[in-house]
All heavy atoms as an XYZ file, in Angstrom:
839
protein
N       8.951    -17.648     -3.308
C       7.548    -17.606     -2.920
C       7.398    -18.304     -1.573
O       7.934    -19.377     -1.353
C       6.705    -18.300     -3.999
C       5.217    -18.212     -3.733
S       4.178    -18.981     -5.002
C       4.188    -17.701     -6.228
N       6.663    -17.675     -0.684
C       6.487    -18.225      0.666
C       5.435    -19.332      0.672
O       4.680    -19.500     -0.291
C       6.030    -17.130      1.637
O       4.730    -16.688      1.257
C       7.006    -15.966      1.665
N       5.411    -20.069      1.777
C       4.399    -21.110      1.939
C       2.982    -20.526      1.836
O       2.118    -21.094      1.183
C       4.582    -21.846      3.257
C       3.587    -22.978      3.429
O       3.496    -23.826      2.521
O       2.905    -23.004      4.463
N       2.752    -19.395      2.462
C       1.437    -18.753      2.390
C       1.064    -18.421      0.949
O      -0.082    -18.583      0.543
C       1.413    -17.461      3.212
C       0.980    -17.541      4.664
C       1.112    -16.174      5.322
C      -0.414    -18.075      4.817
N       2.027    -17.924      0.171
C       1.763    -17.532     -1.209
C       1.452    -18.723     -2.093
O       0.853    -18.561     -3.161
C       2.951    -16.742     -1.767
N       1.816    -19.912     -1.677
C       1.522    -21.122     -2.451
C       0.104    -21.649     -2.169
O      -0.398    -22.501     -2.883
C       2.538    -22.214     -2.134
C       3.895    -21.944     -2.724
C       4.843    -23.138     -2.487
N       6.195    -22.747     -2.789
C       7.087    -22.270     -1.926
N       6.749    -22.127     -0.655
N       8.291    -21.934     -2.298
N      -0.491    -21.154     -1.107
C      -1.828    -21.618     -0.730
C      -2.890    -20.827     -1.482
O      -2.599    -19.818     -2.117
C      -2.020    -21.458      0.781
C      -1.059    -22.329      1.591
C      -1.167    -22.063      3.066
O      -2.238    -21.747      3.576
N      -0.050    -22.186      3.773
N      -4.123    -21.312     -1.408
C      -5.248    -20.650     -2.053
C      -6.349    -20.382     -1.032
O      -6.486    -21.114     -0.048
C      -5.801    -21.502     -3.200
C      -4.827    -21.632     -4.324
N      -4.630    -20.657     -5.252
C      -3.966    -22.637     -4.653
C      -3.701    -21.029     -6.106
N      -3.283    -22.230     -5.764
N      -7.096    -19.329     -1.294
C      -8.195    -18.948     -0.399
C      -9.304    -19.977     -0.456
O      -9.569    -20.579     -1.496
C      -8.739    -17.581     -0.809
S      -7.541    -16.244     -0.597
N      -9.953    -20.158      0.684
C     -11.108    -21.052      0.792
C     -12.366    -20.210      0.910
O     -12.333    -19.084      1.409
C     -10.966    -21.949      2.026
C      -9.769    -22.882      1.943
C      -9.647    -23.779      3.164
O     -10.559    -23.772      4.016
O      -8.631    -24.458      3.249
N     -13.471    -20.765      0.458
C     -14.737    -20.051      0.527
C     -15.108    -19.808      1.988
O     -15.037    -20.720      2.805
C     -15.857    -20.853     -0.176
C     -17.200    -20.183      0.000
C     -15.514    -21.015     -1.657
N     -15.484    -18.578      2.291
C     -15.940    -18.235      3.642
C     -17.429    -17.893      3.582
O     -17.916    -17.362      2.588
C     -15.172    -17.019      4.180
S     -13.452    -17.371      4.530
N     -18.099    -18.204      4.649
C     -19.529    -17.905      4.759
C     -19.755    -17.214      6.114
O     -18.889    -17.254      6.987
C     -20.363    -19.199      4.718
O     -19.939    -20.065      5.770
C     -20.199    -19.918      3.378
N     -20.917    -16.574      6.276
C     -21.194    -16.008      7.596
C     -21.018    -17.085      8.663
O     -21.447    -18.229      8.490
C     -22.651    -15.554      7.484
C     -22.822    -15.264      6.023
C     -21.990    -16.316      5.315
N     -20.319    -16.744      9.705
C     -20.046    -17.722     10.753
C     -18.640    -18.307     10.656
O     -18.204    -18.996     11.581
N     -17.936    -18.051      9.543
C     -16.554    -18.508      9.456
C     -15.790    -17.866     10.597
O     -15.870    -16.649     10.797
C     -15.926    -18.101      8.109
O     -16.624    -18.758      7.048
C     -14.455    -18.461      8.047
N     -15.050    -18.629     11.380
C     -14.339    -18.030     12.524
C     -13.207    -17.114     12.083
O     -12.540    -17.351     11.085
C     -13.805    -19.241     13.294
C     -13.842    -20.383     12.335
C     -14.869    -20.059     11.290
N     -13.026    -16.051     12.849
C     -11.914    -15.134     12.594
C     -10.704    -15.604     13.382
O     -10.802    -16.467     14.240
C     -12.302    -13.695     13.010
O     -12.674    -13.706     14.379
C     -13.432    -13.166     12.143
N      -9.577    -14.995     13.087
C      -8.323    -15.341     13.751
C      -8.226    -14.648     15.101
O      -8.736    -13.535     15.281
C      -7.129    -14.910     12.889
C      -7.042    -15.560     11.510
C      -5.945    -14.883     10.690
C      -6.765    -17.051     11.631
N      -7.519    -15.277     16.021
C      -7.216    -14.643     17.309
C      -6.082    -13.652     17.114
O      -5.380    -13.668     16.091
C      -6.796    -15.711     18.327
O      -5.523    -16.241     17.973
N      -5.844    -12.807     18.101
C      -4.748    -11.845     18.048
C      -3.402    -12.563     17.904
O      -2.524    -12.100     17.159
C      -4.752    -10.965     19.281
N      -3.238    -13.689     18.575
C      -1.988    -14.453     18.480
C      -1.803    -15.027     17.078
O      -0.683    -15.016     16.544
C      -1.975    -15.571     19.515
N      -2.884    -15.521     16.480
C      -2.799    -16.054     15.120
C      -2.479    -14.942     14.125
O      -1.687    -15.144     13.200
C      -4.103    -16.763     14.741
C      -4.338    -18.051     15.496
C      -5.754    -18.579     15.327
O      -6.724    -17.779     15.341
O      -5.885    -19.816     15.180
N      -3.103    -13.780     14.306
C      -2.824    -12.634     13.437
C      -1.335    -12.273     13.529
O      -0.676    -12.075     12.509
C      -3.724    -11.425     13.785
C      -3.224    -10.156     13.128
C      -5.162    -11.705     13.403
N      -0.801    -12.196     14.729
C       0.608    -11.846     14.918
C       1.537    -12.867     14.259
O       2.512    -12.501     13.612
C       0.924    -11.711     16.398
N       1.207    -14.142     14.405
C       2.035    -15.198     13.816
C       2.017    -15.117     12.291
O       3.062    -15.174     11.646
C       1.554    -16.585     14.273
C       2.350    -17.710     13.654
C       1.795    -19.076     14.045
O       0.768    -19.186     14.668
N       2.488    -20.108     13.637
N       0.832    -14.978     11.697
C       0.734    -14.899     10.250
C       1.332    -13.593      9.714
O       1.940    -13.593      8.645
C      -0.715    -15.058      9.801
C      -1.277    -16.473      9.952
C      -2.793    -16.486      9.763
C      -0.600    -17.432      8.974
N       1.201    -12.517     10.448
C       1.789    -11.234     10.032
C       3.306    -11.373      9.903
O       3.917    -10.811      9.003
C       1.396    -10.155     11.044
C       2.051     -8.817     11.016
C       2.179     -8.167      9.649
N       3.307     -7.261      9.640
C       4.515     -7.566      9.150
N       4.784     -8.728      8.643
N       5.464     -6.669      9.160
N       3.908    -12.161     10.782
C       5.352    -12.374     10.727
C       5.778    -13.151      9.481
O       6.956    -13.125      9.122
C       5.836    -13.109     11.987
C       5.838    -12.223     13.212
O       5.746    -10.969     13.059
O       5.904    -12.770     14.336
N       4.846    -13.826      8.825
C       5.156    -14.575      7.604
C       5.075    -13.704      6.360
O       5.452    -14.155      5.273
C       4.223    -15.781      7.483
C       4.427    -16.819      8.568
C       3.553    -18.032      8.384
O       3.395    -18.479      7.242
O       3.028    -18.535      9.395
N       4.582    -12.471      6.500
C       4.475    -11.554      5.371
C       5.687    -10.653      5.296
O       6.428    -10.503      6.257
C       3.213    -10.681      5.524
C       1.882    -11.405      5.572
C       0.762    -10.407      5.840
C       1.637    -12.181      4.280
N       5.851    -10.010      4.144
C       6.918     -9.032      4.002
C       6.615     -7.809      4.867
O       5.467     -7.580      5.259
C       7.028     -8.601      2.540
C       7.563     -9.719      1.657
C       7.734     -9.275      0.219
O       7.570     -8.109     -0.117
N       8.038    -10.217     -0.644
N       7.650     -7.054      5.163
C       7.476     -5.821      5.941
C       6.513     -4.889      5.212
O       6.445     -4.881      3.994
C       8.821     -5.158      6.133
N       5.789     -4.123      5.995
C       4.881     -3.151      5.402
C       3.425     -3.446      5.693
O       2.587     -2.536      5.709
N       3.087     -4.693      5.917
C       1.705     -5.041      6.245
C       1.458     -4.734      7.719
O       2.265     -5.096      8.570
C       1.427     -6.520      5.976
C       1.348     -6.850      4.535
C       2.318     -7.433      3.775
C       0.244     -6.620      3.658
N       1.884     -7.578      2.479
C       0.606     -7.092      2.379
C      -1.029     -6.073      3.823
C      -0.249     -7.015      1.279
C      -1.878     -5.995      2.729
C      -1.488     -6.454      1.470
N       0.354     -4.069      7.978
C      -0.029     -3.753      9.356
C      -1.420     -4.291      9.612
O      -2.305     -4.209      8.751
C      -0.007     -2.246      9.581
C       1.377     -1.650      9.455
C       1.378     -0.159      9.697
O       0.430      0.344     10.345
O       2.321      0.492      9.229
N      -1.618     -4.842     10.805
C      -2.936     -5.343     11.203
C      -3.568     -4.362     12.181
O      -2.900     -3.845     13.082
C      -2.810     -6.718     11.853
N      -4.840     -4.090     11.962
C      -5.635     -3.299     12.907
C      -6.333     -4.318     13.808
O      -7.463     -4.733     13.527
C      -6.684     -2.456     12.190
C      -6.065     -1.385     11.319
O      -4.895     -1.040     11.548
O      -6.752     -0.876     10.419
N      -5.631     -4.746     14.833
C      -6.194     -5.769     15.730
C      -6.471     -7.036     14.940
O      -5.591     -7.554     14.262
N      -7.707     -7.502     15.023
C      -8.102     -8.732     14.317
C      -9.142     -8.429     13.242
O      -9.808     -9.337     12.755
C      -8.626     -9.799     15.306
C      -7.548    -10.277     16.252
C      -9.840     -9.295     16.059
N      -9.235     -7.148     12.840
C     -10.279     -6.805     11.880
C      -9.788     -6.511     10.462
O     -10.451     -6.884      9.495
C     -11.104     -5.606     12.379
O     -10.266     -4.478     12.521
N      -8.625     -5.874     10.314
C      -8.150     -5.482      8.992
C      -6.638     -5.604      8.871
O      -5.914     -5.407      9.828
C      -8.544     -4.048      8.686
C     -10.028     -3.825      8.700
C     -10.408     -2.518      8.036
N     -11.842     -2.308      8.071
C     -12.720     -2.939      7.323
N     -12.335     -3.848      6.495
N     -14.007     -2.681      7.424
N      -6.213     -5.855      7.625
C      -4.803     -5.922      7.269
C      -4.603     -4.939      6.129
O      -5.399     -4.925      5.192
C      -4.469     -7.356      6.827
C      -3.037     -7.721      6.507
C      -2.167     -7.618      7.770
C      -2.974     -9.136      5.950
N      -3.573     -4.086      6.215
C      -3.394     -3.110      5.144
C      -1.920     -2.845      4.873
O      -1.046     -3.098      5.717
C      -4.114     -1.792      5.464
C      -3.746     -1.217      6.791
N      -2.718     -0.324      6.956
C      -4.265     -1.396      8.021
C      -2.627      0.010      8.232
N      -3.547     -0.630      8.909
N      -1.680     -2.354      3.632
C      -0.320     -2.012      3.217
C      -0.376     -0.878      2.205
O      -1.278     -0.799      1.389
C       0.378     -3.224      2.598
C       1.834     -2.921      2.221
C       2.640     -4.119      1.925
N       3.984     -3.685      1.558
C       4.906     -4.482      1.065
N       4.660     -5.760      0.898
N       6.095     -4.016      0.745
N       0.629     -0.029      2.279
C       0.794      1.109      1.373
C       1.985      0.833      0.469
O       3.083      0.571      0.958
C       1.014      2.378      2.220
C       1.216      3.604      1.411
N       0.185      4.295      0.847
C       2.352      4.273      1.082
C       0.670      5.339      0.195
N       1.973      5.337      0.330
N       1.778      0.864     -0.843
C       2.844      0.676     -1.811
C       3.103      2.002     -2.519
O       2.172      2.754     -2.812
C       2.454     -0.367     -2.875
C       2.423     -1.775     -2.391
C       1.257     -2.305     -1.868
C       3.540     -2.592     -2.481
C       1.216     -3.626     -1.431
C       3.506     -3.900     -2.046
C       2.336     -4.430     -1.517
N       4.383      2.298     -2.826
C       4.764      3.503     -3.572
C       5.288      3.079     -4.944
O       5.985      2.072     -5.062
C       5.883      4.260     -2.850
C       5.571      4.727     -1.486
C       4.545      5.747     -1.361
N       4.943      7.118     -1.220
C       4.103      8.087     -1.597
N       3.002      7.821     -2.199
N       4.399      9.327     -1.380
N       4.988      3.911     -5.943
C       5.419      3.675     -7.316
C       5.921      4.975     -7.926
O       5.678      6.051     -7.386
C       4.278      3.084     -8.152
C       3.810      1.767     -7.629
C       2.749      1.695     -6.732
C       4.450      0.591     -7.973
C       2.320      0.485     -6.218
C       4.033     -0.631     -7.470
C       2.973     -0.678     -6.591
N       6.575      4.871     -9.074
C       7.167      6.062     -9.693
C       6.152      6.999    -10.299
O       6.425      8.186    -10.484
C       8.207      5.652    -10.734
C       7.627      4.927    -11.920
C       8.675      4.561    -12.942
C       7.994      3.842    -14.106
N       8.799      3.784    -15.268
N       4.960      6.491    -10.629
C       3.950      7.341    -11.235
C       2.581      6.672    -11.185
O       2.449      5.560    -10.633
C       4.329      7.690    -12.686
C       4.553      6.468    -13.569
O       3.971      5.387    -13.307
O       5.334      6.576    -14.535
N       1.583      7.333    -11.731
C       0.226      6.798    -11.703
C       0.107      5.502    -12.501
O      -0.538      4.552    -12.063
C      -0.779      7.829    -12.234
C      -2.189      7.319    -12.200
C      -2.914      7.317    -11.017
C      -2.795      6.840    -13.355
C      -4.208      6.821    -10.977
C      -4.089      6.346    -13.317
C      -4.806      6.352    -12.124
N       0.738      5.458    -13.660
C       0.632      4.267    -14.514
C       1.162      3.023    -13.815
O       0.556      1.941    -13.892
C       1.355      4.492    -15.841
N       2.269      3.159    -13.109
C       2.835      2.009    -12.385
C       1.916      1.576    -11.247
O       1.740      0.374    -11.005
C       4.231      2.353    -11.859
N       1.344      2.548    -10.535
C       0.416      2.214     -9.448
C      -0.835      1.535    -10.003
O      -1.319      0.551     -9.427
C       0.030      3.477     -8.679
N      -1.345      2.033    -11.101
C      -2.534      1.453    -11.722
C      -2.240      0.039    -12.232
O      -3.063     -0.868    -12.064
C      -3.052      2.337    -12.857
C      -4.383      1.914    -13.364
C      -5.540      2.312    -12.704
C      -4.496      1.108    -14.490
C      -6.787      1.923    -13.160
C      -5.751      0.709    -14.943
C      -6.895      1.119    -14.276
N      -1.064     -0.166    -12.812
C      -0.672     -1.514    -13.278
C      -0.597     -2.482    -12.113
O      -1.047     -3.632    -12.220
C       0.663     -1.435    -14.014
N      -0.063     -2.040    -10.991
C       0.014     -2.896     -9.804
C      -1.389     -3.220     -9.301
O      -1.672     -4.369     -8.930
C       0.835     -2.217     -8.712
N      -2.269     -2.230     -9.280
C      -3.647     -2.479     -8.848
C      -4.328     -3.485     -9.755
O      -5.082     -4.340     -9.285
C      -4.430     -1.162     -8.830
N      -4.053     -3.418    -11.037
C      -4.610     -4.386    -11.983
C      -4.107     -5.793    -11.701
O      -4.885     -6.766    -11.703
C      -4.287     -3.976    -13.426
O      -4.837     -2.674    -13.669
C      -4.847     -4.960    -14.429
N      -2.810     -5.924    -11.417
C      -2.254     -7.248    -11.060
C      -2.932     -7.788     -9.798
O      -3.302     -8.956     -9.728
C      -0.748     -7.178    -10.875
C       0.011     -7.055    -12.178
C       1.514     -7.311    -12.070
N       2.203     -6.512    -11.074
C       2.683     -5.276    -11.293
N       2.524     -4.705    -12.445
N       3.329     -4.641    -10.324
N      -3.100     -6.926     -8.795
C      -3.756     -7.333     -7.550
C      -5.200     -7.744     -7.835
O      -5.680     -8.770     -7.322
C      -3.709     -6.203     -6.495
C      -4.596     -6.527     -5.307
C      -2.274     -5.969     -6.047
N      -5.899     -6.989     -8.662
C      -7.288     -7.314     -8.984
C      -7.406     -8.684     -9.649
O      -8.329     -9.448     -9.337
C      -7.886     -6.223     -9.891
N      -6.502     -9.006    -10.535
C      -6.546    -10.301    -11.223
C      -6.263    -11.455    -10.251
O      -6.909    -12.508    -10.309
C      -5.558    -10.313    -12.382
C      -5.911     -9.375    -13.532
C      -4.780     -9.299    -14.543
C      -7.214     -9.795    -14.203
N      -5.317    -11.257     -9.343
C      -5.025    -12.268     -8.317
C      -6.249    -12.455     -7.415
O      -6.670    -13.575     -7.137
C      -3.802    -11.875     -7.475
C      -2.542    -11.887     -8.327
C      -3.652    -12.788     -6.254
C      -1.357    -11.175     -7.698
N      -6.820    -11.350     -6.978
C      -7.979    -11.380     -6.086
C      -9.160    -12.095     -6.740
O      -9.836    -12.910     -6.103
C      -8.374     -9.978     -5.670
N      -9.398    -11.799     -7.988
C     -10.512    -12.431     -8.696
C     -10.286    -13.932     -8.809
O     -11.214    -14.723     -8.596
C     -10.686    -11.793    -10.084
C     -11.906    -12.264    -10.812
C     -13.226    -11.891    -10.146
O     -13.259    -10.981     -9.294
O     -14.226    -12.540    -10.479
N      -9.060    -14.332     -9.101
C      -8.746    -15.770     -9.212
C      -8.934    -16.471     -7.869
O      -9.339    -17.639     -7.819
C      -7.307    -15.963     -9.705
N      -8.663    -15.764     -6.770
C      -8.802    -16.344     -5.433
C     -10.210    -16.208     -4.865
O     -10.526    -16.811     -3.852
C      -7.802    -15.687     -4.465
C      -6.363    -16.036     -4.750
C      -6.078    -17.524     -4.611
O      -6.597    -18.182     -3.681
O      -5.343    -18.051     -5.465
N     -11.044    -15.393     -5.489
C     -12.395    -15.167     -4.962
C     -12.381    -14.435     -3.641
O     -13.279    -14.597     -2.804
N     -11.365    -13.602     -3.441
C     -11.208    -12.857     -2.183
C     -10.767    -11.443     -2.556
O      -9.676    -11.262     -3.092
C     -10.177    -13.555     -1.290
C     -10.171    -13.038      0.108
N     -11.253    -13.149      0.956
C      -9.211    -12.387      0.808
C     -10.950    -12.608      2.119
N      -9.711    -12.131      2.053
N     -11.605    -10.462     -2.298
C     -11.434     -9.143     -2.906
C     -11.088     -8.044     -1.901
O     -11.904     -7.742     -1.032
C     -12.703     -8.798     -3.680
C     -13.039     -9.847     -4.688
N     -13.943    -10.855     -4.410
C     -12.542    -10.089     -5.920
C     -14.010    -11.664     -5.466
N     -13.176    -11.224     -6.378
N      -9.912     -7.444     -2.053
C      -9.497     -6.361     -1.151
C     -10.112     -5.033     -1.579
O     -10.631     -4.896     -2.694
C      -7.977     -6.324     -1.350
C      -7.805     -6.717     -2.783
C      -8.872     -7.778     -3.027
N     -10.019     -4.075     -0.709
C     -10.344     -2.696     -1.062
C      -9.035     -2.077     -1.544
O      -7.997     -2.193     -0.895
C     -10.857     -1.912      0.157
C     -12.235     -2.401      0.595
O     -13.011     -2.867     -0.269
O     -12.525     -2.334      1.795
N      -9.090     -1.443     -2.713
C      -7.918     -0.828     -3.326
C      -8.155      0.678     -3.482
O      -9.250      1.077     -3.892
C      -7.629     -1.421     -4.709
C      -7.493     -2.931     -4.813
C      -7.336     -3.358     -6.259
C      -6.307     -3.414     -3.974
N      -7.128      1.464     -3.200
C      -7.169      2.905     -3.449
C      -5.920      3.258     -4.247
O      -4.797      3.034     -3.775
C      -7.215      3.690     -2.143
N      -6.126      3.765     -5.451
C      -5.023      4.096     -6.348
C      -4.934      5.609     -6.501
O      -5.954      6.281     -6.683
C      -5.226      3.461     -7.741
C      -4.075      3.811     -8.674
C      -5.403      1.971     -7.643
N      -3.742      6.133     -6.421
C      -3.495      7.547     -6.664
C      -2.149      7.690     -7.351
O      -1.486      6.702     -7.661
N      -1.742      8.925     -7.593
C      -0.477      9.141     -8.263
C       0.651      8.562     -7.412
O       0.912      8.990     -6.299
C      -0.228     10.627     -8.505
C       0.881     10.833     -9.491
C       0.751     11.040    -10.826
C       2.285     10.806     -9.226
N       1.964     11.150    -11.416
C       2.946     11.006    -10.448
C       3.047     10.631     -8.083
C       4.321     11.035    -10.565
C       4.420     10.650     -8.192
C       5.049     10.864     -9.425
N       1.266      7.506     -7.929
C       2.416      6.889     -7.275
C       2.118      6.063     -6.039
O       3.028      5.716     -5.295
N       0.838      5.727     -5.825
C       0.539      4.951     -4.612
C      -0.594      3.955     -4.862
O      -1.470      4.165     -5.689
C       0.167      5.852     -3.456
C      -1.152      6.552     -3.643
C      -1.606      7.286     -2.399
N      -2.823      8.008     -2.671
C      -4.037      7.501     -2.664
N      -4.227      6.219     -2.389
N      -5.088      8.244     -2.916
N      -0.527      2.883     -4.101
C      -1.598      1.877     -4.053
C      -1.759      1.468     -2.592
O      -0.799      1.025     -1.962
C      -1.233      0.654     -4.903
C      -2.141     -0.567     -4.760
C      -3.578     -0.251     -5.166
C      -1.586     -1.729     -5.587
N      -2.949      1.677     -2.074
C      -3.263      1.256     -0.713
C      -4.185      0.048     -0.797
O      -5.178      0.066     -1.534
C      -3.949      2.385      0.055
C      -3.021      3.568      0.245
O      -1.880      3.355      0.697
O      -3.435      4.704     -0.076
N      -3.833     -0.997     -0.060
C      -4.600     -2.240     -0.072
C      -5.081     -2.518      1.336
O      -4.302     -2.483      2.293
C      -3.743     -3.420     -0.561
C      -3.213     -3.124     -1.976
C      -4.526     -4.720     -0.525
C      -2.220     -4.137     -2.494
N      -6.367     -2.831      1.464
C      -6.955     -3.211      2.754
C      -7.674     -4.543      2.587
O      -8.472     -4.701      1.678
C      -7.922     -2.132      3.225
C      -8.469     -2.426      4.606
C      -9.300     -1.264      5.121
O      -8.715     -0.283      5.577
O     -10.535     -1.380      5.055
N      -7.356     -5.459      3.475
C      -7.935     -6.801      3.444
C      -8.746     -7.070      4.705
O      -8.321     -6.706      5.810
C      -6.827     -7.856      3.345
C      -6.022     -7.868      2.046
C      -4.708     -8.594      2.246
C      -6.844     -8.505      0.968
N      -9.862     -7.714      4.539
C     -10.674     -8.248      5.616
C     -11.585     -9.294      4.987
O     -11.796     -9.283      3.773
C     -11.485     -7.156      6.335
O     -12.056     -7.717      7.531
C     -12.590     -6.597      5.465
N     -12.109    -10.196      5.774
C     -13.066    -11.173      5.266
C     -14.450    -10.717      5.713
O     -14.807    -10.837      6.877
C     -12.753    -12.592      5.799
O     -11.413    -12.936      5.391
C     -13.724    -13.610      5.245
N     -15.170    -10.124      4.773
C     -16.477     -9.530      5.090
C     -17.446    -10.551      5.673
O     -18.160    -10.256      6.627
C     -17.051     -8.855      3.853
C     -16.214     -7.715      3.376
N     -16.153     -6.499      4.028
C     -15.363     -7.620      2.324
C     -15.314     -5.705      3.384
N     -14.813     -6.357      2.358
N     -17.467    -11.756      5.116
C     -18.406    -12.791      5.590
C     -18.142    -13.144      7.055
O     -19.064    -13.450      7.798
C     -18.335    -14.035      4.717
N     -16.879    -13.106      7.453
C     -16.508    -13.450      8.825
C     -16.476    -12.229      9.745
O     -16.371    -12.369     10.956
C     -15.145    -14.142      8.848
N     -16.513    -11.053      9.153
C     -16.440     -9.790      9.902
C     -15.119     -9.658     10.671
O     -15.091     -9.279     11.839
C     -17.637     -9.621     10.823
C     -18.940     -9.553     10.052
C     -20.110     -9.367     10.951
C     -21.373     -9.330     10.087
N     -22.587     -9.426     10.857
N     -14.041     -9.992      9.998
C     -12.713     -9.890     10.595
C     -11.686    -10.609      9.738
O     -11.959    -10.994      8.612
N     -10.504    -10.771     10.280
C      -9.413    -11.421      9.547
C      -9.515    -12.938      9.610
O      -9.792    -13.511     10.672
C      -8.065    -10.979     10.111
C      -7.697     -9.515      9.837
C      -6.448     -9.139     10.623
C      -7.485     -9.303      8.350
N      -9.266    -13.556      8.462
C      -9.160    -15.016      8.374
C      -7.835    -15.339      7.671
O      -7.139    -14.441      7.176
C     -10.320    -15.630      7.565
O     -10.222    -15.197      6.188
C     -11.680    -15.267      8.148
N      -7.504    -16.589      7.604
C      -6.285    -17.013      6.922
C      -6.277    -16.532      5.468
O      -5.223    -16.203      4.918
C      -6.153    -18.545      7.008
C      -4.849    -19.060      6.487
C      -4.655    -20.544      6.831
N      -3.335    -20.970      6.450
C      -2.247    -20.820      7.199
N      -2.328    -20.255      8.375
N      -1.070    -21.243      6.766
N      -7.455    -16.441      4.840
C      -7.535    -15.968      3.458
C      -6.871    -14.602      3.274
O      -6.240    -14.354      2.243
C      -8.996    -15.868      3.004
C      -9.609    -17.212      2.705
O      -8.952    -18.240      2.704
N     -10.902    -17.201      2.474
N      -7.046    -13.714      4.239
C      -6.462    -12.382      4.120
C      -4.943    -12.445      4.062
O      -4.322    -11.720      3.288
C      -6.927    -11.509      5.289
C      -8.432    -11.335      5.280
O      -8.967    -10.840      4.279
O      -9.067    -11.740      6.279
N      -4.350    -13.327      4.801
C      -2.903    -13.459      4.828
C      -2.391    -14.202      3.589
O      -1.320    -13.896      3.083
C      -2.458    -14.139      6.128
C      -2.659    -13.229      7.297
C      -3.870    -13.202      7.984
C      -1.656    -12.361      7.705
C      -4.079    -12.333      9.036
C      -1.847    -11.495      8.771
C      -3.062    -11.479      9.432
N      -3.171    -15.159      3.114
C      -2.812    -15.831      1.861
C      -2.803    -14.817      0.727
O      -1.855    -14.756     -0.058
C      -3.787    -16.992      1.569
C      -3.576    -18.131      2.572
C      -3.638    -17.479      0.134
C      -4.658    -19.203      2.553
N      -3.859    -14.007      0.625
C      -3.900    -13.016     -0.446
C      -2.789    -11.989     -0.283
O      -2.159    -11.603     -1.268
C      -5.290    -12.342     -0.483
C      -5.513    -11.420     -1.678
C      -5.289    -12.158     -3.011
C      -6.926    -10.839     -1.630
N      -2.521    -11.553      0.928
C      -1.403    -10.618      1.150
C      -0.083    -11.208      0.666
O       0.723    -10.522      0.014
C      -1.328    -10.235      2.636
N       0.165    -12.468      0.970
C       1.415    -13.128      0.545
C       1.461    -13.243     -0.981
O       2.522    -13.046     -1.575
C       1.524    -14.502      1.199
N       0.344    -13.519     -1.602
C       0.296    -13.607     -3.068
C       0.517    -12.225     -3.690
O       1.171    -12.100     -4.727
C      -0.996    -14.244     -3.525
C      -1.095    -15.725     -3.080
C      -2.394    -16.390     -3.485
N      -2.453    -16.677     -4.924
C      -1.852    -17.721     -5.498
N      -1.153    -18.569     -4.772
N      -1.968    -17.899     -6.782
N       0.004    -11.187     -3.052
C       0.248     -9.819     -3.509
C       1.719     -9.488     -3.380
O       2.317     -8.929     -4.315
C      -0.644     -8.821     -2.722
C      -2.109     -9.002     -3.111
C      -0.166     -7.392     -2.952
C      -3.104     -8.293     -2.206
N       2.326     -9.817     -2.245
C       3.762     -9.589     -2.075
C       4.556    -10.262     -3.201
O       5.460     -9.656     -3.770
C       4.237    -10.147     -0.726
C       3.896     -9.267      0.442
O       3.551     -8.084      0.249
O       3.976     -9.775      1.587
N       4.224    -11.503     -3.497
C       4.948    -12.253     -4.530
C       4.814    -11.572     -5.905
O       5.756    -11.576     -6.694
C       4.438    -13.676     -4.602
N       3.672    -10.976     -6.164
C       3.431    -10.329     -7.457
C       4.049     -8.941     -7.570
O       4.456     -8.523     -8.654
C       1.937    -10.258     -7.723
N       4.108     -8.220     -6.457
C       4.514     -6.794     -6.529
C       5.942     -6.520     -6.063
O       6.427     -5.413     -6.248
C       3.559     -5.935     -5.707
C       2.096     -5.914     -6.152
C       1.315     -4.892     -5.339
C       1.961     -5.632     -7.644
N       6.584     -7.503     -5.436
C       7.934     -7.222     -4.933
C       8.945     -8.152     -5.530
O       8.656     -9.089     -6.200
C       7.973     -7.298     -3.392
O       7.546     -8.579     -2.980
C       7.107     -6.234     -2.779
């Protein structure tokens, strides 16, 4: 488990500062391969599974982690796939919470 995966999300409110492009790049390097950042606004990853049941089970694990952290990604589940998109809505961009949750997702799914 990485250092990021050991951390927990903090409550964000409107006005919470977003990360700079340099901070996003640095934190992205701490995640497993597959995570892509859309500038400083969104972080996303595509997971493949053997069938719908496995993808749905993974989405359920992610949902439980997200609920425990109070930080909720957008999930899209289909046959053999799970797409995850992270952003901090209150901050209107990426915060450290997005990378913490991504690392926790990596730890749970890989």
